[in-house]
C-alpha positions in Angstrom: 81.4 113.1 98.7 77.7 113.1 98.1 77.1 114.4 101.7 79.3 117.4 101.0 77.4 118.2 97.8 74.0 117.9 99.5 75.2 120.1 102.4 76.6 122.7 100.0 73.3 122.7 98.1 71.2 123.1 101.3 73.5 125.8 102.7 73.4 127.9 99.6 69.9 127.2 98.3 68.8 130.8 98.9 71.3 132.4 96.5 72.0 130.7 93.2 75.4 132.3 92.6 76.7 131.2 96.0 75.3 127.7 95.4 77.2 127.6 92.1 80.5 128.6 93.7 80.1 126.1 96.5 79.2 123.3 94.0 82.2 124.2 91.9 84.5 124.1 94.9 83.2 120.7 96.1 83.5 119.2 92.6 87.0 120.5 92.2 87.9 118.8 95.5 86.3 115.5 94.3 88.2 115.7 91.0 91.5 116.1 92.8 90.7 113.0 94.9 90.0 111.0 91.7 93.2 112.2 90.2 95.1 111.1 93.3 93.5 107.7 93.0 94.5 107.4 89.3 98.0 108.4 90.2 98.3 105.6 92.7 96.9 103.1 90.2 99.4 104.3 87.6 102.3 104.1 90.1 101.3 100.5 91.0 101.2 99.5 87.4 104.6 101.1 86.8 106.1 99.4 89.9 104.9 96.1 88.5 106.0 96.6 84.9 109.5 97.8 85.7 110.7 94.5 87.2 108.9 92.5 84.5 110.7 94.4 81.8 114.1 94.1 83.6 113.6 90.4 84.0 112.9 90.0 80.3 115.9 92.1 79.4 118.3 90.2 81.7 116.9 86.9 80.4 117.6 88.0 76.8 121.1 89.0 77.8 121.7 85.6 79.4 120.4 83.8 76.4 122.5 85.8 74.0 125.6 85.4 76.2 125.2 81.6 76.2 124.8 81.6 72.4 127.8 83.9 71.9 130.0 81.7 74.1 128.9 78.6 72.3 129.8 80.2 69.0 133.1 81.7 70.1 134.4 79.9 73.2 137.8 81.7 73.2 136.0 85.1 73.9 134.0 83.7 76.8 135.6 85.9 79.5 135.0 89.1 77.5 131.5 88.2 76.6 130.6 87.2 80.2 132.1 90.4 81.6 130.2 92.6 79.2 126.9 90.7 79.9 127.3 91.1 83.6 127.8 94.9 83.2 124.8 95.2 80.9 122.7 93.1 83.4 123.8 95.4 86.3 122.8 98.5 84.3 119.4 97.1 83.6 118.9 96.1 87.2 119.9 99.6 88.3 117.4 101.2 85.9 114.6 98.8 87.1 115.4 99.6 90.7 115.2 103.4 90.0 111.9 102.9 88.2 110.4 101.0 91.1 111.6 103.6 93.6 110.1 106.4 91.5 106.8 104.6 91.2 106.6 103.9 95.0 107.5 107.5 95.8 104.7 108.6 93.4 102.3 106.3 95.4 103.5 107.8 98.8 103.7 111.4 97.9 
């Protein structure tokens, strides 16, 4: 990056206006590189937080299911079925979030 700035400054040292245009172009390119780096960092954080949140949510569903079945054993089948559906929905959303985050890193 610094080499590009130095080369642009040397190449356009004779004319101040051309130097300013070259410097602006180089800085714009460097800014877009920094933005791409920040995008990848954000995608990595998102790809890590999505499974963490899903795991916490599924854990809470499991705990609530066990507590509900302990309080009302005759409704165990209905409670278990509903909790499996909720866990599957959370897992699907987490998978979607990870895929979006990884696509953001790649593209």
